[in-house]
N, C-alpha and C positions, 0 to 999 in steps of 0.2 A: 382523779378520784381520791388518791391518797392525800393530796394536799387539802381537798375539801374536808376529809375526815379530821385532819389535824386542826383545821379552823373551827369545826364544830366542837371538838373536845376542848379546845382552848376557851371558847365562849362559855361552855358549860361550867367551867371552873372559875368564873369571875368572883364569886363570893370569897374564896380563899386565896385571893391574890396576894402575892408577896413581892412581886417585882413589877414595876411600872415601866412601860415603854412609851416614850414621848411620841405623839402623833401630830397630825395637822391641826392648825388653829381653827376654832369654830367660827363660822361665818357671822353669827349673831353677837356673841359675847367676846370674841377674840381670844378666849381661853383655849388652852391646848387640851385635846382629848387624850386620854391615857388608856392603854389596853393592858390589863393585868394578866400575867401568865405565871402560874405556880409551877414549882419544881415537881410536885406530885403529878400534875396533869401532863407535864412533859414526859415523866417516867411512864405514865399510863399510855401515852401516845406511842412511845418507843416500843413498849411491850406489845401494843396492838399491831403495830406495823412490822414487828419482827426485826431481825438482824439486818442492818443496812449494808452488809457486805455484798448482798445479791443485787444492790442498786448502785451501779458505779458512779451515778451522778451525785450521790449523797456522800458528804464528807463527815467523818466522826468528829465530835467536838472534843477539843483538848482542854476545855475549861473545867475547873473543879465543880462538883455538884453544889448547888446553892448559890452560885454566883450569878446565875441568870444570863440572859442574852440582851444586849442593847444594840441599838442602831442609831447612827447619827442622822440628823435631819438637815434640811437646807440644800445647798448646792452640792454637797458631798454625800448625798443620801444613797448613792450607789455603792459606796464603800462600807464594808462591815468591819467592826472592831473585833469581832471574834468569829470563829467558825460557825457557819450557818447550816441549818438543815435544808434550806432552799437550794435547789439546783440552779437557780437564776443568779446566785451570788457570784460575783467575779472572783477570780483567783488573785489573792493579794501578792503571790510570789512573782507574778508576771511584771516585767519591767518594760519601760519604753525602750525600743531598740535604739533610739537616738541617744540614750544615755550611755550605751556601750561605746559609741564613737566619740562623744564629747562635742562634736560639731557636725551639723547637717551637711556641710560641704565636703567632709572627708569621705572617701570611697569605702564601701563595706568591705569586710575581710574576705579573704579567698574562700570560696565555698567548700573546697576540699584540698587535700594535700597535692602539691604539684608532682606529677608523675615523672618518671625518668624520661628525659629527652623532650618534655613538653615545652620548656622554655630555655633549653640549653642543649648540651651534647647528649646523644642517645647511645645506643648499644655500640655502634661502630664509629663514633665520632660525630662531627657536625654535618654529615651528609644530609642534604635536604634543608640546610640552614636551620637545623633544630626542629623542623616540623616532622612529627612522627605519627600523625593521624590522617585518616582519609586517604588521599592519593599517595602519601608518603609512608603509609603503614608498612609497606613491604621492606622498607629500610631497617625496621626494627625486629624482623623475624629472626628466630634462631637459625644458626647455620644449616641445620638439617631441613629447614623449611623454606630456604631461599630458592627462588627459581630464576633462571637466566632471562626468561621472557619477561617477567615482571620488572626486573632491574633494567632491562633494555628500554623499557618505557618510562620508568620513574626517573632514571638518571639522564634523560635527554636534556641537553642544554636549553636554557631559557633564551629570551630574546637578546639580552646583553651578551651572554656567552657566545651566541651565534655570531654576533658582530665581531667579537674578539677573535673567534676561531677563523673568521673570514680573513682577517688581517694576519693572524699567526696560526696557520693550519696545524702545525705540529702540536700545539697545546691541546688539541681536541683528542689526543690519544693518551693512553696510560701505559706504563711499562711495569710489568710484574716479574720479579726475579726470584727464582728458586735459589735458596741460599747456597746450595752446593755448587752452582755455576760461578759463584763469585770467589770462592776460596781455593787456593792452590793445595794440592795433595789432600783432597777431601777423603780419599780412601783411608788414610791413616787416622783421620778423625773418627771414622766408623770402627776401625780395627782396634784402636787402643783400649776402649772400655771392655770389649769382649776378651781381649788378651789379659786384662787385669783380673777378670772373673775366672778365666781358665787357669791362670797361675795360682790363684788363691786356693782353688779346690782340686788342683791336679787333673784338670780335664783336658781333652784334646782341643787344640786351637783350630777353629774352622778356617777353611781356605777363603780366598778373596771372593769367590763366587757366592759362597754361603753368606758371607758378611754383607755383600751387596743385596742379596735376596732378602736378608733380614731387615733392610732399611725400611721397606714399605709395610711391615707387619709389626704386631705387638711383640715385645720381648718374650712373653710367655710362650707364644706360638713358635717363635724362632728357636727357643730352647728345646722344646719338645719335638717339633717336626723337622726343622732344618738342621740343627746341631745334634739332636738326639742325645743330649746329655743325661736326661732323666725323664721318667714318666710320672714321678711322684709330684703332686701338685704343691705340696708344701715346699719341697726343694726348688721347684720351678719358681715360685714366688720369691724365695730367698735369692736365687740367682738374678732374677729380674730387678729386685731392689738394689742389689750390689752393682748391677750394670748401670742403673740410674745414678747411683752415688759416684761411680767411677767416671761416668760421662760428665756429671756436673763438676767434679774436681778437674777434669781435663779441660773443660771450657773456661775455668777460672785461671788456669796456669798456662795454657798453650798460647804461643805467639802466632796468630793467624796472618797470612799474607794473601793479598789479592792476586787473582789469576792474571795472566798476561792479557793486556788489552782492556781489562775491566775498568780501571780508573779513567782511561782516555774516553771510553764510550759513555761512562756516567757523566763526565765533564761536558760532553756534547749535549746530552739530554738536559742537563741542568742549564746550560747556556740558552737553549731554546725552550726552557720552562715546561718540559714534559714531566708530569708527576710520576715518581717512582715508588714502588712498594716492595719490600722484602717479604717473601712468603716462607715461613717455617712453621706452618700451622700444626703439623702432626709430630714434630721432632724436637723443637726447642721452646723454652719458656722465654718470657720477656727479658729477664735478667741476663740469660745466656746470649740472647740476640744483641743486646746493648753492648756487652763486652766483646762479642765477636766483631761488631762494626767498629767499635772504638780502636781495638788493637789492629784491625786491618786498615784503619784510616778511611773508612767509607761512610761514616755516620752523616756527614753533611749532605750526602747525595740522595738520601731517602726521606720522603715525606711521611711515610707510615710503615708499620710492620704488622704482619699477621703472625701471632704466636699461639702457643698452646692455650693461653688464657681465653682466646676467642671461642674455644669449644668446637673447633672443626674436627670432623672424623675422617675426612679423606682430602685428597688434593683438589677435587672439584669444588668442595665447599670453601677451601682456602682461597681459591681464585675468585670466587664470587664475593667473599668478604673483602678481598683486596680491591676489587672494582668499586665497592662501596666506599672504602677508605680513600681512594684517589678521586672519587666523585666522577667517574667515567663509566659509561655503559660497558658491560662485559664484551660486547661486540666491537668496541673501540679500544680494547686493551690487547697488548702483545705480551705473551708469556714466554720467558726464556727458560727452556727445559733441557734435560740431558737424558731422560728416560722415556721409553715407549709408553709406559703407563701414564706418565705425566703429560705426554702429548695428547693422549686420548682424553684425559681428564680436562685439559684446557679446551679441547674441542667440544666436550660436553657442556662447558660453560660458555660456548659460542665465541671464544677468544681466538685470536691468531697465535700461532706458535712458531718460535724460532728455536730449532733444535741444535744443540752444540754436540758435535761428534767427538768422542773420546772414549768413555767407558763403553759406549755402544756405537757400532758402525752405522754408516749411512743407510744400509738396508733395513736395519731395525727401526730407523727413524724416518722412513720414506713417506709416512703419512703426515709429516709436519709441513707447514706452509713454506718454510725456508730452512735449509740446513747449512751450517757454517762450521768451520773447524775451530773458530775462536771469535770472541767479541770484537777483536781488532779488524775482522773482515767486514764489519757492518759500517754503513754510512746512513746519512739522513734520507737519501733517495731509496735505500733499501727499506726503510720504515714506511715510506710513502707507497712503495710498490706493493706492500702487503694489502693495502686498502684501495688499490686502483679500480677494482670492480665494485666497490661499495657505493651506495648513493651518497650524494653530498649531504652535509650536515644541515 
């Protein structure tokens, strides 16, 4: 309707034409017909139709008044030299997509930014071969959202791995070590930072039982509830920060030594290509773990490490993350622990547990799958006996 009104008004203004538009050639004479459109008629038409902002298909003209509107004829009649009032006019800013590539044979650009782990390593390494969607989406969950049942399905070996595990059965299992079972005199490692804080502020030094009890809790809670140094939250945060600084300084300067039988057992596992992971999820950062392993001479024996950077909040989450990093189902992993709570956490992750008696007696660790006095008491047959009731791979 609006377009018809424009044409009527344009035809009515033919006597005062100031601009000629070339048209089609006449059939009889071959001369071209011209259609005259005046600027005043265009102004009257615009005033009659009102503001074009309410009509999204109409584009405002950027040409100066009096210049008129022209259109090319012939094969390029669909292209306009200036902005048109017609909503059928094509957009001159559009370009052929093939011009962006330069060659029709080249592949188009990526539709979106490549997400983390989509074509490389994900949150916990290259578990799943870099595949992080669909079936393998469980491998990229945050530690507090990991479930042992999901990982036991996703981390099942494929056909080639099954053939390899048939020839080399021990490679089907994973070994997860709590870092305290590897280091000699670990109690002094826990005691030294608290001693530094107590001497700095003239506080009473807690006994060994309180120090061991504070291992599995946040420093602020240990200061207020276990040591009872203060009830003021500001002082509690100050003591906790100084404990962190003292612990970091101690980890940089202390000469760690491996416990008896640790190196021999790790050499056996490496010989039979059993993947090993060090778990220090809630206590040490990556830099401290690297220095600990280097000074103890144990770095070549571990394929992965779970540190504070992984975001684990408890031991169970740390063991689930460790199973992802060694690419073995949690039910096929063996956790080496020395605390009753750690044994329970490993069982919650559906893993087997070997408890080392020392800080805790055999009665406290009776719910473990195997109890030993040291890692030198273990053998390869001991590892196979832990899974003797399990179905074959």
